[in-house]
C-alpha positions as CSV (number, residue, x, y, z in Angstrom):
1,M,24.8,107.9,58.5
2,T,24.1,111.6,58.0
3,S,21.5,111.0,55.4
4,Q,19.4,109.1,58.0
5,A,19.6,111.7,60.7
6,R,16.4,113.4,61.8
7,I,16.4,117.0,62.9
8,L,13.6,118.8,64.8
9,V,13.4,122.5,64.0
10,A,11.5,124.8,66.5
11,D,10.8,128.4,65.4
12,D,7.6,130.5,65.4
13,D,8.5,132.1,62.0
14,P,6.8,129.9,59.3
15,T,9.0,131.4,56.5
16,L,12.2,130.6,58.3
17,C,11.0,127.1,59.1
18,L,10.2,126.5,55.4
19,L,13.6,127.8,54.4
20,M,15.4,125.8,57.1
21,S,13.4,122.6,56.1
22,E,14.4,122.9,52.4
23,T,18.0,123.6,53.3
24,L,18.3,120.6,55.6
25,Q,16.4,118.3,53.3
26,D,18.7,119.2,50.4
27,A,21.6,118.3,52.7
28,G,20.0,114.8,53.1
29,Y,18.4,115.2,56.5
30,E,14.8,114.3,57.6
31,V,13.1,117.3,59.1
32,A,10.2,117.9,61.5
33,V,9.0,121.3,62.5
34,A,7.5,122.7,65.8
35,Y,6.1,126.3,66.0
36,D,6.2,126.9,69.8
37,G,8.1,125.5,72.8
38,D,5.2,123.4,74.1
39,Q,4.8,121.6,70.7
40,L,8.6,121.2,70.6
41,V,8.7,119.4,73.9
42,R,5.8,117.1,73.1
43,M,7.2,116.2,69.7
44,A,10.7,115.5,71.0
45,Q,9.3,113.2,73.8
46,D,7.0,111.3,71.5
47,D,9.5,110.6,68.8
48,P,13.1,111.8,69.8
49,P,15.0,113.2,66.9
50,D,18.8,113.0,66.4
51,L,19.3,116.7,66.8
52,L,17.3,119.8,67.8
53,L,17.5,123.4,66.3
54,I,15.7,125.7,68.8
55,D,14.9,129.4,68.5
56,L,15.1,131.1,71.9
57,M,12.2,133.4,71.4
58,M,8.9,131.4,70.9
59,P,5.3,131.8,72.2
60,L,3.7,129.6,75.0
61,M,7.1,128.4,76.1
62,D,10.4,130.1,75.2
63,G,13.5,128.1,74.0
64,F,15.2,128.4,77.4
65,E,12.4,126.7,79.3
66,A,11.9,124.1,76.5
67,I,15.6,123.1,76.7
68,R,15.4,122.9,80.5
69,Q,12.4,120.5,80.2
70,L,14.1,118.4,77.6
71,R,17.3,118.1,79.7
72,N,15.3,117.0,82.7
73,D,13.6,114.2,80.7
74,T,15.7,111.0,80.4
75,R,14.2,110.3,76.9
76,T,15.6,113.6,75.5
77,S,18.4,114.6,77.9
78,H,21.1,113.3,75.7
79,L,20.0,114.9,72.4
80,P,22.3,117.5,70.9
81,V,20.8,121.0,70.9
82,I,21.8,124.0,68.8
83,I,20.1,127.3,69.7
84,L,19.1,129.8,67.0
85,T,19.1,133.4,68.1
86,A,18.6,136.7,66.4
87,R,20.7,138.4,69.1
88,S,24.3,137.9,69.7
89,A,24.3,139.3,73.2
90,S,26.6,137.1,75.3
91,S,24.2,137.0,78.2
92,E,21.5,135.2,76.2
93,V,24.0,132.7,74.8
94,V,25.3,132.0,78.3
95,I,21.7,131.4,79.5
96,G,21.2,129.1,76.6
97,F,24.3,127.1,77.5
98,E,23.3,127.0,81.1
99,S,19.9,125.7,80.1
100,G,21.6,122.8,78.4
101,A,22.4,123.8,74.8
102,D,25.5,122.4,73.1
103,D,26.1,125.1,70.5
104,Y,24.5,128.2,69.0
105,I,24.3,130.1,65.7
106,V,23.1,133.7,65.1
107,K,20.4,134.5,62.6
108,P,20.7,135.3,59.7
109,Y,22.9,132.2,59.6
110,D,25.5,131.0,57.1
111,I,24.3,127.7,55.6
112,D,27.8,126.2,55.4
113,V,28.5,127.1,59.0
114,L,25.1,125.7,60.1
115,L,25.6,122.4,58.3
116,A,29.2,122.1,59.6
117,R,28.0,122.6,63.2
118,I,25.1,120.1,62.7
119,R,27.6,117.5,61.4
120,S,29.9,118.1,64.3
121,Q,27.1,117.6,66.9
122,L,25.9,114.5,65.2
123,R,29.4,113.0,65.2
124,R,29.8,113.7,68.9
125,A,26.4,112.3,69.7
126,A,27.1,109.1,67.7
127,K,30.1,108.3,69.9
128,L,27.8,108.2,73.0
129,P,26.2,104.7,73.3
130,V,23.0,106.0,74.9
131,R,20.5,104.3,72.6
132,N,20.3,100.7,71.6
133,P,21.3,100.5,67.9
134,L,18.7,97.9,67.0
135,T,15.6,99.4,68.4
136,G,16.6,103.1,68.9
137,L,15.2,102.9,72.5
138,P,17.2,104.3,75.4
139,G,19.9,101.9,76.5
140,N,21.6,101.1,79.8
141,V,23.2,104.5,80.3
142,L,19.8,106.4,80.1
143,L,18.0,103.7,82.1
144,E,20.5,104.0,85.0
145,A,20.3,107.8,84.8
146,E,16.5,107.6,85.1
147,L,16.6,105.2,88.0
148,E,19.2,107.2,89.8
149,R,17.1,110.4,89.4
150,Q,13.9,108.8,90.6
151,I,15.6,107.0,93.6
152,S,17.3,110.3,94.6
153,H,13.9,112.1,94.4
154,R,12.2,109.2,96.4
155,T,9.6,108.9,93.6
156,A,7.2,106.0,93.8
157,F,7.7,103.8,90.8
158,A,7.7,100.2,89.7
159,L,10.6,98.7,87.6
160,L,9.4,96.1,85.1
161,Y,12.2,93.9,83.9
162,I,11.1,92.1,80.7
163,D,12.9,89.2,79.1
164,L,12.1,86.9,76.1
165,D,12.0,83.2,76.8
166,N,13.3,80.7,74.2
167,F,15.0,83.4,72.2
168,K,18.2,81.4,71.6
169,A,16.4,78.4,70.2
170,F,14.3,80.8,68.0
171,N,17.5,82.5,66.8
172,D,19.2,79.2,66.1
173,A,16.3,77.9,64.1
174,Y,15.5,81.0,62.0
175,G,18.7,83.0,62.0
176,F,19.6,86.5,63.3
177,A,17.5,88.4,60.8
178,R,14.2,86.9,62.2
179,G,15.6,87.2,65.7
180,D,16.0,90.9,65.1
181,R,12.3,90.9,63.9
182,A,11.3,89.4,67.2
183,I,13.2,92.0,69.2
184,H,11.6,94.8,67.0
185,M,8.1,93.3,67.6
186,L,8.6,93.2,71.3
187,A,9.9,96.8,71.2
188,D,6.8,97.9,69.2
189,V,4.5,96.1,71.7
190,L,6.1,97.8,74.7
191,S,6.2,101.2,72.9
192,S,2.5,101.0,72.1
193,I,1.4,99.9,75.6
194,A,3.7,101.7,78.0
195,P,2.1,105.0,79.2
196,R,3.5,108.2,77.8
197,D,5.0,109.3,81.0
198,A,6.7,105.9,81.6
199,F,10.4,105.3,80.7
200,L,10.9,102.5,78.2
201,G,14.5,101.2,77.8
202,H,16.2,98.4,75.8
203,I,18.9,97.0,78.2
204,G,20.4,94.9,75.4
205,G,19.8,91.6,73.6
206,D,16.2,90.5,74.5
207,D,16.0,92.4,77.8
208,F,13.9,95.5,78.2
209,A,12.8,97.6,81.2
210,I,9.9,100.0,82.0
211,V,10.0,102.5,84.8
212,Y,6.3,102.9,85.5
213,Y,4.9,105.7,87.8
214,G,1.2,104.6,87.8
215,E,-0.7,102.3,90.2
216,E,-2.1,99.7,87.7
217,T,1.1,97.7,87.4
218,E,-0.5,94.3,87.2
219,E,-2.9,95.5,84.5
220,L,0.0,96.8,82.6
221,C,1.8,93.4,82.7
222,Q,-1.4,91.7,81.6
223,R,-1.8,94.0,78.6
224,I,1.8,93.6,77.5
225,I,1.6,89.8,77.7
226,A,-1.8,89.7,75.8
227,A,-0.5,91.9,73.0
228,F,2.8,90.0,72.7
229,D,1.2,86.6,72.7
230,A,-1.4,87.7,70.1
231,Q,1.4,88.8,67.7
232,V,4.2,86.3,68.3
233,R,2.7,83.5,66.1
234,T,3.4,85.7,63.0
235,L,7.1,85.2,63.5
236,Y,6.9,81.4,62.9
237,D,6.7,79.1,59.9
238,E,3.3,77.4,59.6
239,A,4.9,73.9,60.0
240,D,6.4,74.9,63.3
241,L,3.2,76.5,64.5
242,Q,1.3,73.3,63.8
243,R,3.9,71.2,65.6
244,G,3.9,73.6,68.5
245,F,7.6,73.7,69.2
246,L,11.1,74.1,67.8
247,R,13.8,71.4,68.4
248,G,17.1,72.7,69.5
249,V,20.1,72.1,71.9
250,D,20.1,73.7,75.3
251,R,23.2,75.2,77.0
252,H,23.9,71.8,78.6
253,G,24.1,70.1,75.2
254,M,20.7,68.3,75.6
255,V,18.2,68.1,72.7
256,R,15.0,69.9,73.8
257,Q,11.7,70.9,72.4
258,F,11.3,74.7,72.8
259,G,7.8,76.3,72.8
260,L,6.9,79.6,71.3
261,L,8.6,82.8,72.4
262,S,7.1,84.1,75.6
263,L,7.7,86.8,78.2
264,S,9.0,86.7,81.7
265,I,8.3,90.0,83.6
266,S,9.7,90.7,87.0
267,V,8.2,93.7,88.9
268,V,9.9,95.5,91.7
269,S,8.2,98.4,93.4
270,T,9.6,101.2,95.6
271,Q,6.2,101.0,97.5
272,E,7.2,97.6,98.8
273,R,10.6,98.7,100.1
274,E,13.2,101.4,99.8
275,F,16.2,101.3,97.4
276,N,19.3,103.4,97.9
277,S,21.0,102.5,94.6
278,V,20.5,101.3,91.0
279,D,22.5,98.2,91.8
280,A,20.2,97.3,94.7
281,I,17.0,97.5,92.7
282,S,18.6,95.8,89.7
283,K,19.7,92.8,91.8
284,V,16.2,92.3,93.2
285,A,14.7,92.6,89.7
286,A,17.1,89.9,88.4
287,D,16.3,87.6,91.4
288,V,12.5,88.0,90.7
289,K,13.1,87.4,87.0
290,K,14.4,83.9,87.9
291,A,11.1,83.2,89.6
292,A,9.2,84.3,86.5
293,K,11.5,82.1,84.4
294,S,10.4,79.1,86.5
295,I,6.9,79.4,85.1
296,S,6.4,78.3,81.5
297,G,4.7,80.6,79.0
298,S,4.3,84.3,79.4
299,S,4.2,85.3,83.1
300,Y,4.9,88.1,85.5
301,V,6.0,87.9,89.1
302,F,6.0,90.7,91.8
303,D,8.6,91.1,94.4
304,R,6.5,90.7,97.6
305,R,9.4,90.8,100.1
306,I,9.5,93.7,102.4
307,T,13.1,93.2,103.4
308,S,16.3,92.7,101.5
309,Q,17.1,89.4,103.3
310,A,16.9,86.2,101.5
311,P,15.4,83.1,103.1
312,A,17.7,81.5,105.6
313,Q,18.7,78.5,103.6
314,E,19.5,80.6,100.6
315,R,21.6,83.0,102.7
316,R,23.8,80.1,103.6
317,G,24.3,79.3,99.9
318,N,22.0,76.3,99.8
319,V,19.7,76.8,96.8
320,R,16.4,75.0,97.2
321,P,16.1,71.9,95.1
322,A,13.9,72.2,92.0
323,A,10.7,70.1,91.5
324,L,9.2,70.0,88.0
325,L,5.4,70.2,87.8
326,I,3.5,69.5,84.5
327,C,-0.2,69.9,84.8
328,A,-2.8,71.6,82.5
329,D,-5.5,72.1,85.1
330,D,-5.1,75.6,86.7
331,T,-6.7,74.6,90.0
332,Q,-4.6,71.5,90.4
333,R,-1.4,73.3,89.3
334,A,-2.0,76.1,92.0
335,A,-2.5,73.5,94.7
336,I,0.6,71.5,93.8
337,T,2.7,74.6,93.5
338,T,1.7,75.7,97.0
339,S,2.4,72.3,98.4
340,L,5.8,72.2,96.8
341,R,6.8,75.5,98.2
342,H,5.5,74.4,101.6
343,Q,7.8,71.3,101.5
344,G,10.8,73.5,100.6
345,Y,11.1,73.1,96.8
346,R,11.6,75.6,94.1
347,P,8.8,74.8,91.6
348,L,9.3,74.7,87.9
349,I,5.8,75.1,86.6
350,A,4.6,74.0,83.1
351,D,1.2,73.3,81.7
352,R,2.4,70.8,79.1
353,V,5.5,68.8,78.2
354,V,6.8,71.2,75.5
355,R,7.0,74.0,78.0
356,A,8.6,71.7,80.5
357,H,11.4,71.3,78.0
358,D,11.8,75.1,78.1
359,L,12.3,75.1,81.8
360,L,14.7,72.1,81.8
361,A,16.9,74.0,79.3
362,H,17.8,76.3,82.2
363,T,17.4,73.9,85.1
364,P,18.1,70.4,83.9
365,D,18.4,68.7,87.3
366,P,15.1,68.7,89.3
367,V,15.0,66.2,92.1
368,L,11.3,65.4,91.7
369,L,8.7,65.3,89.0
370,I,4.9,65.7,89.6
371,A,2.8,65.4,86.4
372,D,-0.5,64.5,85.0
373,T,0.5,61.2,83.4
374,S,-2.5,61.0,81.0
375,D,-0.1,62.8,78.6
376,E,2.1,60.0,77.1
377,D,4.9,62.4,76.5
378,V,5.3,62.8,80.2
379,W,6.6,59.2,80.5
380,Q,9.1,59.8,77.7
381,L,10.4,63.0,79.3
382,W,10.7,61.2,82.7
383,R,12.7,58.3,81.2
384,N,15.1,60.6,79.4
385,F,16.5,62.1,82.7
386,V,20.2,61.3,82.9
387,L,19.7,60.2,86.5
388,P,16.3,58.7,87.5
389,I,14.1,61.0,89.7
390,P,10.9,60.1,91.6
391,L,7.7,60.6,89.7
392,I,4.4,61.5,91.5
393,A,1.6,60.8,89.0
394,I,-1.6,62.8,89.0
395,V,-4.3,60.5,87.7
396,A,-8.1,60.6,87.2
397,D,-9.2,57.3,88.8
398,Q,-8.1,54.1,90.5
399,P,-7.4,52.1,87.2
400,A,-5.2,54.9,86.0
401,A,-3.4,54.9,89.3
402,R,-2.6,51.2,88.9
403,V,-1.3,51.8,85.4
404,A,1.0,54.6,86.6
405,L,2.4,52.6,89.5
406,E,3.1,49.6,87.2
407,A,4.9,52.0,84.9
408,G,7.3,53.1,87.6
409,A,5.6,56.1,89.4
410,K,6.6,56.3,93.1
411,V,3.1,57.6,94.0
412,A,-0.2,57.9,92.1
413,L,-2.6,60.6,93.4
414,I,-6.2,60.8,92.3
415,A,-7.2,64.4,91.5
416,T,-10.3,64.8,93.6
417,A,-12.9,67.5,93.1
418,K,-12.2,68.9,96.6
419,V,-9.1,71.0,96.5
420,E,-8.6,70.6,100.3
421,D,-8.6,66.9,100.0
422,F,-6.2,66.9,97.1
423,S,-3.8,69.3,99.0
424,D,-3.9,67.0,102.0
425,Q,-2.8,64.1,99.7
426,L,0.0,66.2,98.3
427,L,1.4,67.2,101.7
428,L,1.3,63.5,102.8
429,N,3.1,62.2,99.7
430,I,5.5,64.9,98.7
431,P,8.8,64.3,100.5
432,L,10.5,67.2,102.3
433,A,12.9,69.0,100.0
434,K,15.7,68.8,102.6
435,A,15.5,65.0,102.6
436,M,15.5,64.8,98.8
437,S,18.4,67.2,98.6
438,E,20.5,65.2,101.1
439,E,19.7,62.0,99.2
440,A,20.8,63.5,95.9
441,Q,24.0,65.0,97.3
442,Q,25.2,61.7,98.8
443,T,28.9,62.3,99.3
444,P,30.6,65.5,98.1
445,G,31.0,65.3,94.3
446,M,29.3,62.0,94.0
447,L,26.2,63.3,92.0
448,Q,28.4,65.2,89.6
449,M,30.6,62.1,89.1
450,Q,27.5,60.0,88.4
451,Q,26.1,62.5,86.0
452,A,29.4,62.8,84.1
453,Y,29.7,59.0,84.0
454,H,26.2,58.6,82.6
455,L,26.8,61.4,80.0
456,D,30.0,59.7,79.0
457,L,28.2,56.4,78.5
458,L,25.5,58.1,76.5
459,R,28.0,59.9,74.3
460,E,30.0,56.7,73.7
461,A,26.8,54.9,72.7
462,S,25.7,57.7,70.4
463,E,28.7,59.5,69.0
464,D,31.2,58.8,66.1
465,H,34.7,59.3,67.5
466,L,36.2,60.5,64.2
467,T,33.7,63.2,63.2
468,L,32.0,63.8,66.6
469,L,28.7,63.4,64.7
470,P,26.0,61.1,66.0
471,N,26.6,57.5,64.9
472,R,24.4,55.1,63.0
473,A,22.7,53.7,66.1
474,Y,21.6,57.2,67.3
475,A,20.4,58.1,63.8
476,E,18.3,55.0,63.5
477,R,16.7,55.7,66.9
478,R,15.8,59.3,65.8
479,L,14.6,58.1,62.4
480,A,12.2,55.7,64.1
481,E,10.8,58.7,66.2
482,F,10.5,60.8,63.1
483,V,8.7,58.1,61.1
484,E,6.3,57.6,63.9
485,Q,5.5,61.4,63.8
486,V,5.0,61.1,60.0
487,H,2.4,58.4,60.5
488,S,0.7,60.0,63.5
489,S,0.6,63.7,62.7
490,G,1.6,64.0,59.0
491,R,5.0,65.6,59.8
492,L,7.2,66.1,56.8
493,L,10.4,64.1,56.7
494,N,13.2,63.6,54.1
495,A,16.1,61.2,54.6
496,M,19.4,62.0,52.7
497,M,22.1,59.4,52.2
498,G,25.5,60.7,51.1
499,D,28.5,58.8,49.8
500,L,31.9,60.1,48.8
501,D,32.8,59.4,45.2
502,H,35.8,57.1,44.5
503,F,36.7,57.1,48.2
504,A,38.3,53.6,48.1
505,Q,40.8,54.8,45.5
506,L,41.5,57.9,47.6
507,N,42.1,55.7,50.6
508,H,44.4,53.4,48.6
509,R,46.4,56.3,47.0
510,F,46.8,58.7,49.9
511,G,46.5,56.4,52.9
512,P,44.2,56.0,55.9
513,L,45.4,59.2,57.7
514,M,44.5,61.4,54.7
515,A,41.2,59.5,54.3
516,D,40.3,60.2,58.0
517,E,41.1,63.9,57.5
518,V,38.9,64.0,54.4
519,I,36.0,62.4,56.3
520,R,36.3,65.0,59.1
521,I,36.3,67.9,56.7
522,V,33.2,66.5,54.8
523,A,31.5,66.1,58.2
524,D,32.2,69.7,59.0
525,L,30.9,70.9,55.5
526,L,27.7,68.9,55.9
527,R,27.3,70.0,59.6
528,S,27.5,73.7,58.5
529,A,24.4,73.2,56.3
530,T,22.2,71.7,59.0
531,R,19.4,73.3,61.0
532,P,18.8,72.6,64.7
533,A,15.9,70.3,63.8
534,D,18.1,68.2,61.5
535,V,20.0,65.0,62.4
536,L,23.3,64.5,60.6
537,A,25.1,61.2,61.4
538,R,28.0,59.2,60.1
539,Y,26.3,56.1,58.9
540,G,29.6,54.2,58.5
541,G,32.8,54.5,56.5
542,D,32.4,57.4,54.0
543,R,28.6,57.3,54.2
544,F,26.4,60.0,55.9
545,L,22.7,60.0,56.8
546,M,20.9,63.2,57.3
547,L,17.3,63.4,58.5
548,M,15.6,66.6,57.4
549,P,12.1,67.2,59.1
550,D,9.6,69.9,58.2
551,N,11.0,70.5,54.6
552,T,9.3,69.6,51.4
553,L,11.3,67.2,49.1
554,A,12.1,70.1,46.8
555,E,13.5,72.2,49.7
556,S,15.6,69.2,50.9
557,I,17.0,68.6,47.4
558,A,17.9,72.3,47.1
559,R,19.8,72.0,50.4
560,A,21.5,68.8,49.3
561,E,22.6,70.6,46.2
562,Q,24.3,73.3,48.4
563,M,26.1,70.5,50.3
564,R,27.2,68.9,47.1
565,L,28.7,72.2,45.9
566,A,30.4,72.8,49.2
567,V,32.2,69.5,48.9
568,A,33.1,69.9,45.2
569,H,34.4,73.5,45.7
570,Y,36.3,72.9,48.8
571,S,40.1,73.7,48.5
572,W,41.2,70.0,48.7
573,H,44.5,70.9,47.1
574,T,45.5,72.4,50.5
575,L,45.7,68.8,51.7
576,H,47.4,67.5,48.6
577,P,48.0,69.1,45.2
578,Q,46.4,66.2,43.4
579,L,43.4,65.7,45.7
580,H,39.9,66.4,44.4
581,L,36.7,65.1,45.9
582,T,33.0,65.0,45.2
583,I,29.9,63.5,46.9
584,S,26.8,61.8,45.6
585,L,23.5,62.3,47.5
586,G,20.2,60.4,47.4
587,L,17.0,61.6,49.1
588,A,13.7,59.9,50.0
589,A,10.5,61.6,51.2
590,A,9.0,59.5,54.0
591,S,5.3,58.7,53.7
592,N,3.8,55.3,54.5
593,Q,7.2,53.4,54.8
594,N,8.8,52.1,57.9
595,A,12.2,53.4,59.0
596,D,14.2,50.7,57.1
597,E,12.2,51.3,53.9
598,V,13.0,55.1,54.1
599,V,16.7,54.4,54.3
600,A,16.5,51.8,51.5
601,T,14.7,54.3,49.2
602,A,17.3,57.0,49.9
603,D,20.0,54.4,49.2
604,A,18.4,53.5,45.9
605,Y,18.4,57.1,44.8
606,L,22.1,57.4,45.9
607,R,22.9,54.4,43.6
608,K,21.1,56.1,40.8
609,A,23.2,59.2,41.3
610,K,26.3,57.0,41.2
611,I,25.1,55.3,38.0
612,H,24.4,58.6,36.3
613,G,27.9,60.0,36.7
614,R,28.4,60.7,40.5
615,D,28.7,64.3,41.9
616,R,25.0,64.8,41.8
617,V,21.7,64.8,43.8
618,M,18.8,62.5,43.1
619,G,15.6,62.0,45.1
620,G,11.9,61.2,45.1
621,A,9.1,59.6,47.2
């Protein structure tokens, strides 16, 4: 790591600076030079180095004062400092150490001694986890130190807690390398927008924080969001951008559509209330972030409470029931949100169905849905809830209201031009949250038992018990959905049918128990090659069907070849010394066919692969 270290040299002697630069560069370091104390402090704050070499006697600001300023700034307080002095008087060295220096060397210096002391200080600094290794920004240790310092000084500041939404789905879809790119992009956005005197820290993962000392906090949030939203699309493949979402599995095991990466920013200000500790302000920031997370897309939420007490029902441990709102109209959305809060709900706010999926990934159990039902996807989302919940439909006119009621909506409200009238309708028709919560709770544990029972039924209907892959019925349902998207939006889709070679002979020779173990292993090998958007299912016996959306046929054939090699190169001899196994694969690109025809075409190419010698991939349109 030494070759990557950056050293800032501060001395008013140009000749010595030149000599020092050449010496350090020859040793593999990157070098920057400052010629006075003021320039040193500014350079270190703007782009903190890994180590500082500081002459004590400089114009404008001497080395003693420069070190004191650097030690009082959280951005630079941790940096190792070696002082350069032409005098060996112990009093000056003592003052240097009291100012915050870590070591000293007397001019003229011995090069080997200087380099040895630099290496020693860099090794010591590397053991202190004060900066995030991915972004190089100050980490938790420095953030806490900055907050403690400002709280103790009773400084007026705002803490912005910034979090990426949908990062797990993005990471699952594109891999950790592109996930790191997303983190770097957010760090660059924050670095470019945060004022110079603000403290910017990387808490870890996709969480960042800004300690801001200005008054235009809301404007700062808006600028951060605008810059991030303008750049985030560059991280996505074009096919995903056109579709508008990534498909993935949420933490509850449900398949969801995840929208583009967005930001949730919570803002806590010492002007609203006093904080006596870092823990206190951190807890409030985390609570406010939950509110920001309940709004789809990039958003910021201010802590407007003036006391540390939570609402009465939450102090007793009764979390307000969630209500999901899907509405594209800003005015209607605001009116509905206000009415929901008035009736005691915790609103989950989305402008379209894709973003509703984002919210449901974190809160999958709302007790009420209010939505503009002119979007057909709303009905599909509503019907996919494990347990049915009431739907209040927002419609444009009376005919649309009749259609919504016939389709199962509990209430259909016509969105009138007058906000007051619309709000009155809402308050009359949105049930009190307390009543909804009591109805959902029923007897203790009953709701959980019902949910578990329904999930078990769904799993039994959709899962193959041997491989734990989806079964044929599930795959055929998903294939029908994909084919419909191919016809309606031109989405790319390839279907792959796989069949183990000579499996009947294997079953006869080694027995059914060995055959079952082989099928389980092959399922795992194929599963390891899938993406979140893919659907891999056991189609029956030793046959597997894989649906591969958003790939060209050539890309899918290349992936199928990797699967073929994984099966052929597996260490089958560990099961039995004489066991060897291969797989044949056929692919079909969906175009104008129906679902059955897509499967038939993939099956035809599979038969061709068998005819041409097995252990191969064949495909076409």
